[in-house]
KEKE-3310 file (N, C-alpha, C; in steps of 0.2 Angstrom, whole numbers, plus 5000, padded with zeros to 4 digits):
npx = (5309:5315:5313:5322:5333:5333:5321:5311:5311:5308:5296:5290:5292:5286:5273:5271:5272:5261:5250:5251:5248:5233:5225:5217:5207:5195:5188:5182:5174:5159:5149:5138:5126:5123:5127:5114:5106:5108:5106:5092:5087:5088:5081:5067:5067:5067:5054:5045:5048:5042:5030:5025:5027:5017:5005:5005:5001:4990:4980:4983:4977:4964:4963:4961:4948:4940:4941:4937:4923:4918:4921:4908:4899:4899:4894:4879:4875:4874:4867:4856:4854:4850:4836:4830:4830:4821:4812:4808:4806:4794:4784:4783:4775:4766:4757:4743:4743:4739:4742:4755:4763:4762:4769:4780:4783:4786:4796:4806:4803:4812:4824:4829:4828:4839:4848:4848:4852:4866:4872:4871:4877:4893:4894:4896:4905:4916:4917:4924:4933:4940:4943:4951:4963:4964:4968:4979:4985:4987:4995:5006:5013:5012:5023:5032:5035:5038:5051:5059:5059:5066:5079:5083:5084:5094:5103:5105:5110:5122:5127:5128:5134:5144:5150)
npy = (5321:5321:5321:5311:5318:5307:5297:5308:5307:5298:5296:5306:5298:5286:5292:5298:5289:5280:5290:5290:5280:5277:5288:5299:5292:5292:5307:5307:5295:5289:5281:5268:5265:5279:5284:5276:5284:5296:5293:5292:5302:5308:5304:5305:5318:5322:5317:5326:5338:5331:5330:5342:5347:5339:5345:5358:5360:5352:5364:5373:5368:5368:5382:5385:5378:5386:5398:5397:5393:5408:5412:5404:5409:5424:5422:5417:5430:5441:5431:5435:5449:5448:5444:5452:5463:5459:5456:5471:5475:5470:5472:5485:5484:5476:5481:5479:5465:5454:5442:5439:5443:5438:5426:5433:5433:5421:5415:5425:5419:5407:5409:5415:5404:5395:5403:5403:5389:5389:5395:5388:5376:5383:5387:5373:5371:5379:5374:5361:5363:5370:5359:5350:5359:5358:5344:5343:5353:5347:5335:5341:5346:5334:5328:5335:5334:5322:5324:5329:5321:5312:5317:5321:5306:5301:5310:5307:5293:5298:5301:5291:5280:5282:5279)
npz = (4689:4676:4657:4645:4635:4620:4626:4623:4611:4604:4609:4602:4590:4592:4592:4579:4572:4575:4573:4557:4556:4559:4554:4559:4566:4574:4573:4560:4557:4559:4570:4566:4569:4570:4558:4552:4558:4553:4540:4538:4543:4531:4523:4529:4529:4514:4511:4519:4511:4498:4503:4508:4493:4487:4496:4492:4479:4481:4484:4477:4463:4472:4475:4459:4458:4466:4457:4447:4452:4455:4444:4436:4446:4442:4430:4429:4441:4431:4421:4430:4433:4419:4419:4428:4422:4413:4419:4424:4411:4408:4418:4413:4402:4405:4415:4418:4419:4431:4432:4427:4435:4447:4441:4440:4452:4458:4449:4454:4469:4466:4461:4473:4482:4475:4475:4490:4491:4483:4492:4506:4500:4498:4510:4517:4509:4513:4528:4526:4520:4530:4537:4530:4532:4547:4548:4539:4545:4558:4554:4551:4566:4569:4562:4565:4578:4579:4570:4579:4591:4586:4584:4597:4601:4593:4597:4611:4607:4601:4614:4624:4616:4612:4624)
capx = (5312:5315:5314:5329:5330:5331:5317:5307:5313:5308:5291:5287:5293:5281:5266:5272:5271:5253:5245:5251:5245:5227:5224:5208:5198:5190:5185:5181:5171:5153:5146:5133:5120:5123:5125:5108:5100:5106:5102:5084:5082:5088:5073:5060:5065:5064:5047:5044:5046:5037:5020:5024:5024:5008:5000:5005:5000:4982:4980:4983:4969:4958:4963:4960:4942:4939:4942:4930:4915:4918:4917:4899:4895:4898:4890:4875:4873:4873:4861:4851:4854:4847:4830:4827:4831:4817:4805:4805:4802:4787:4782:4781:4771:4761:4758:4738:4739:4741:4743:4759:4763:4763:4771:4785:4787:4786:4802:4810:4808:4816:4831:4830:4830:4845:4855:4851:4856:4871:4874:4875:4884:4896:4895:4900:4913:4920:4919:4926:4944:4944:4941:4957:4967:4966:4970:4984:4991:4990:4999:5013:5015:5015:5029:5038:5036:5042:5057:5060:5062:5072:5088:5085:5087:5101:5109:5107:5113:5126:5131:5130:5134:5153:5154)
capy = (5315:5323:5311:5312:5320:5303:5296:5312:5310:5289:5296:5307:5295:5283:5295:5298:5281:5277:5295:5289:5270:5277:5295:5303:5289:5293:5311:5305:5290:5289:5275:5263:5270:5285:5285:5274:5289:5301:5292:5291:5309:5315:5302:5311:5326:5321:5313:5328:5340:5330:5330:5350:5349:5338:5353:5364:5355:5352:5371:5376:5364:5370:5389:5385:5377:5392:5403:5394:5397:5412:5416:5403:5415:5430:5421:5416:5435:5441:5430:5438:5453:5450:5441:5458:5469:5458:5457:5479:5477:5466:5476:5491:5482:5472:5479:5479:5459:5452:5436:5439:5447:5433:5421:5434:5434:5413:5415:5426:5414:5402:5413:5415:5397:5394:5407:5397:5383:5391:5400:5383:5373:5388:5386:5364:5367:5380:5369:5355:5365:5369:5352:5349:5363:5356:5339:5345:5357:5343:5331:5344:5349:5328:5327:5341:5333:5316:5325:5332:5316:5308:5321:5318:5301:5301:5313:5301:5285:5301:5301:5285:5276:5283:5277)
capz = (4683:4668:4652:4642:4626:4617:4627:4621:4603:4604:4610:4596:4583:4590:4591:4572:4568:4576:4568:4548:4554:4562:4552:4563:4566:4579:4571:4557:4556:4565:4573:4560:4572:4569:4550:4549:4561:4547:4532:4544:4544:4524:4519:4532:4527:4507:4512:4521:4505:4494:4505:4507:4485:4483:4498:4488:4472:4482:4488:4469:4463:4475:4471:4452:4458:4466:4453:4443:4454:4454:4434:4436:4452:4441:4425:4436:4444:4425:4420:4434:4430:4414:4422:4432:4418:4409:4422:4422:4404:4409:4423:4412:4396:4406:4422:4419:4422:4438:4432:4425:4441:4450:4436:4439:4457:4459:4447:4459:4473:4463:4462:4480:4483:4471:4479:4495:4488:4484:4498:4509:4495:4499:4518:4519:4506:4519:4531:4521:4520:4538:4543:4530:4535:4553:4547:4537:4553:4565:4554:4550:4570:4573:4559:4568:4583:4578:4571:4584:4595:4582:4582:4603:4600:4589:4601:4617:4605:4600:4618:4626:4613:4612:4631)
cpx = (5310:5315:5320:5326:5328:5326:5311:5304:5308:5301:5286:5288:5287:5271:5265:5268:5263:5247:5246:5247:5238:5226:5214:5205:5196:5187:5182:5174:5165:5152:5139:5128:5119:5122:5118:5104:5100:5103:5095:5081:5084:5081:5068:5060:5063:5056:5041:5044:5042:5030:5020:5022:5019:5003:5000:5001:4989:4978:4979:4977:4961:4957:4958:4952:4938:4936:4936:4922:4914:4915:4908:4896:4892:4892:4881:4871:4872:4869:4854:4849:4850:4840:4828:4828:4824:4810:4802:4803:4794:4782:4779:4775:4765:4756:4748:4737:4744:4744:4749:4765:4766:4767:4780:4788:4787:4794:4809:4812:4812:4823:4833:4833:4835:4850:4857:4855:4863:4875:4877:4878:4891:4898:4899:4906:4919:4923:4925:4935:4945:4943:4949:4962:4969:4971:4975:4992:4994:4994:5006:5016:5019:5023:5035:5042:5040:5051:5063:5063:5066:5080:5085:5088:5095:5106:5109:5111:5121:5131:5131:5134:5143:5156:5157)
cpy = (5320:5317:5316:5314:5315:5299:5300:5311:5301:5294:5299:5302:5287:5284:5297:5293:5279:5284:5291:5281:5272:5284:5297:5298:5291:5301:5310:5301:5288:5280:5272:5265:5277:5290:5282:5279:5294:5299:5291:5298:5313:5309:5306:5318:5328:5319:5321:5334:5338:5332:5339:5351:5346:5343:5356:5364:5355:5360:5374:5372:5369:5380:5391:5383:5384:5399:5402:5395:5401:5416:5411:5406:5420:5428:5422:5424:5438:5440:5431:5444:5455:5447:5449:5462:5467:5459:5463:5479:5473:5470:5484:5491:5480:5473:5479:5471:5457:5444:5433:5442:5442:5428:5425:5434:5425:5410:5419:5423:5409:5402:5414:5410:5395:5398:5405:5393:5383:5392:5392:5378:5379:5385:5378:5365:5372:5378:5362:5358:5368:5365:5351:5353:5359:5352:5338:5349:5351:5337:5334:5345:5340:5326:5331:5339:5325:5316:5326:5327:5312:5311:5320:5314:5299:5305:5308:5296:5289:5298:5295:5279:5277:5280:5269)
cpz = (4679:4662:4648:4637:4621:4619:4622:4613:4599:4604:4604:4590:4584:4593:4584:4571:4568:4572:4560:4548:4553:4559:4555:4563:4569:4579:4567:4552:4562:4566:4568:4562:4569:4561:4547:4552:4556:4540:4535:4540:4536:4522:4523:4530:4518:4507:4514:4516:4501:4498:4505:4496:4485:4489:4494:4480:4473:4484:4478:4465:4468:4475:4464:4454:4460:4462:4446:4443:4453:4447:4436:4442:4447:4434:4429:4437:4435:4422:4426:4435:4424:4414:4426:4427:4413:4411:4423:4418:4405:4411:4418:4406:4399:4413:4423:4418:4426:4435:4429:4428:4445:4449:4440:4446:4461:4455:4451:4463:4470:4465:4468:4482:4481:4475:4488:4496:4487:4491:4503:4506:4498:4506:4520:4514:4511:4524:4530:4522:4526:4541:4539:4532:4542:4551:4544:4542:4557:4560:4553:4559:4573:4570:4563:4573:4584:4574:4573:4588:4592:4583:4591:4605:4598:4594:4607:4615:4605:4608:4623:4622:4612:4620:4633)
residu = (UNK:UNK:UNK:UNK:UNK:UNK:UNK:UNK:UNK:UNK:UNK:UNK:UNK:UNK:UNK:UNK:UNK:UNK:UNK:UNK:UNK:UNK:UNK:UNK:UNK:UNK:UNK:UNK:UNK:UNK:UNK:UNK:UNK:UNK:UNK:UNK:UNK:UNK:UNK:UNK:UNK:UNK:UNK:UNK:UNK:UNK:UNK:UNK:UNK:UNK:UNK:UNK:UNK:UNK:UNK:UNK:UNK:UNK:UNK:UNK:UNK:UNK:UNK:UNK:UNK:UNK:UNK:UNK:UNK:UNK:UNK:UNK:UNK:UNK:UNK:UNK:UNK:UNK:UNK:UNK:UNK:UNK:UNK:UNK:UNK:UNK:UNK:UNK:UNK:UNK:UNK:UNK:UNK:UNK:UNK:UNK:UNK:UNK:UNK:UNK:UNK:UNK:UNK:UNK:UNK:UNK:UNK:UNK:UNK:UNK:UNK:UNK:UNK:UNK:UNK:UNK:UNK:UNK:UNK:UNK:UNK:UNK:UNK:UNK:UNK:UNK:UNK:UNK:UNK:UNK:UNK:UNK:UNK:UNK:UNK:UNK:UNK:UNK:UNK:UNK:UNK:UNK:UNK:UNK:UNK:UNK:UNK:UNK:UNK:UNK:UNK:UNK:UNK:UNK:UNK:UNK:UNK:UNK:UNK:UNK:UNK:UNK:UNK)
# end
């Protein structure tokens, strides 16, 4: 049973009329849920970008603090070298005075205590930075997981929403 030429032309005219009335509606229009999901993803990506910028700023500030602390340590080291040089001169000039040696020993012990205190402070700062890094790393992976879940859910909505 083949179609007559008139039937084929009539079907073609009906298809052309339908296509001009509804141009590509199924291919370009998105369901409202999908549009909302994409908007959410865009907002989430913007927030992640903002978080990265904040983290970068915080790292820059921390780096500046370490540079400042390094300068202070250099200054302290220079001061300690000066003190050591002065003590050397005192030893040469005043070797007959034991009392002066005892005083210089006490000062050196105080310097050692200060160095130990500074070392302990550095250890605590290092520990705090490790905790900050761990927290930021955990939050980043949680955000990545959340984005993955959102993407999966959007795909599920696309698959089941189309039916």
